[in-house]
Residue, then its C-alpha position, 0 to 999 in steps of 0.5 A: m069228872l073223869a081224869a088221868v092221874a099220876d099218883s106218884p113219879g115214875r114212867l108214865a105208862d106205869v103210874l097213870t090211871i083213870h079216875d072219876v074225881d070231883g069237878p072243879a069248883a066255881p071260878g074265883a075272881g080272874e078264873v074260868v073253867v075250860r071244858m077240854l075238847a082235845a089233848t095230846v101227849n108230849p115228851s114234856d109230859e113224860v118228863s114231868v111225871s117221871g119226877a124230873y122237875g121235883s122242885r115244881t111238881s107234886f103228886p098226885m097230878v093231872p098231867g097234859f100241857e097241851g090241849v084245847g078247850v072252851v070256856e064254860a064258866v067265868g068268875p068275877g072280873v073276866p070279860g062276859r065275852a070270854l064265855g064260849r070262847r075256844v082257848l088254849p089253857l096253858g101255864s100248868a099241866g092238867n089238860w088230861q081231865r074233862y074240865k080245867r080251872l085256871d086263871h083267865s090270863w093263861c087262856v089263849p084265844v083260838p082263831d075261829d078258822v083253826p079247828d080243834e085238831v089243829a089248835c090242839f097241837a099249837y103249843i109245844n112244837p110250833l111255838t118252840a120252833t117259831l121262837m127259836v128260828d126267830r131268836f137265833c137265825g137272823p141275817g148271816v146264818r147259813e149253815v144249820v144242823v137240826t138233831a132228831a130231824g125226823s120228830a115233829i119239831g124237826r119237821h117244823l124247824a125245817e119248814l121255817l128254815t127253808e122259808r128263810g132260804i136256809t136248807p138245814v143238815g139233819i141228824v137221826r138215829g136211823t130207825p128202820g121205817r122212820g125218816v124225815a118227812d120231807a127230804a127236799r127240805w134238807r140238804a143232807v140227812i145223816a144217820t148216827n147208826e151208820p159208820g162215818w156219819r161224824e165225817r159226813l156231817r163235817a163234810a155237810v156243814g163244811p170246815r168252819g162248822a155250823d152257824v146254829t145247831f139245834d139240838c133236843v138229844g143231848g148225850a154223845v150225839g149232842g156232844d158230837a154235834f156241838a164239836l161240829t158248830a163254829g166257834d163263833g156259832v150258837f148251839v141251841h139245846y132244848g131237850l134231852l131225848s137221850g136222857t144223858p146230859l151234854p158232855a161237860a166239854c160243852f160247857t167249859g172246853g170253849g167253842a160254840r156259845v151254848e143256849l139252853f132254850r126252855l119254852r117255859d121260861t118264855v111262856q111264864k115270864d109275865g103271867g101270861r099277858h103276852l101270850p096272845a101276840l106271841f101265838a099270832p105267827v104260830f096261828d097264821n101259820l097253822r091257818r095256811g097249812r104250815l107247821h102241820t102235826a100228823v095225827g096218829p091214834r084218836i082215843g078217849l081219855g078213858e082209854l088213855a092209860d091202857h093205850l100207853k101200856g099197849p105194844t104199839a105205844g112207843r112206835r105210833a105214827g103221828k101224835i095221840l089226839i085225846d078226846p077228854q069227854r069220853 
């Protein structure tokens, strides 16, 4: 079968190649084989291939944490009704191949009324945004700051927050031609490439500071956003798009409580048994047209390595939709 393989750690575009590999063996007890229908590329894939998670990543590896497929074969102990069911195959990488073998407990059933190209994007961003807003934005939270506000997860956070009556303040890099998808969901959007942006952020959140800050950037911008979070507030750090850690003062100098949110910790905590309940509100939002992910280029798996090396790979509008069967 066809698979995208990273033979060694490095930059994704440099180390990914397409191979013909042996298909999966027959599923063992409690296992299934899933024929992949669609997959996509996320920053988490790039981080894993870079070698950043050396203690839990071995090479060669097939990347791909997000996608949707259909159960083609079941092993002993798996209910027969699972056969032919569309699922999200979670718990590990490996979605950038035609077939994936895994334990059935890591397969989240996909509702029949959620199309493949919607279900494909249900995991990384919608689930993260849903869990974080539920956990950190309870009654009394009014002032919320979101870094990387123009990102897919920034859009999801703004949508979920406004449904709770919270109009957040967004921080963006100010990249030409890029911005927030729906300006009406933001009280202010502040670009860090403009002079005086910190002062404008302070004015937007008020002298007390933000009740909650959601940060996936880190580095100096994350540090500045932390400094403008209220002393009794929460700074939720869930990504590192800048590639630079937060300043040490965020952890040692007092101020807001820092919460390190890792989706993997929630998903992996009990072997996948809680996953259908965890995804129920996500699927409910998706079928209502909420938490939408813009789809960009649609490519076959065989084209993926060349596409990531192409001149437009870093400037694509919308997420890549991969067809693993071609």
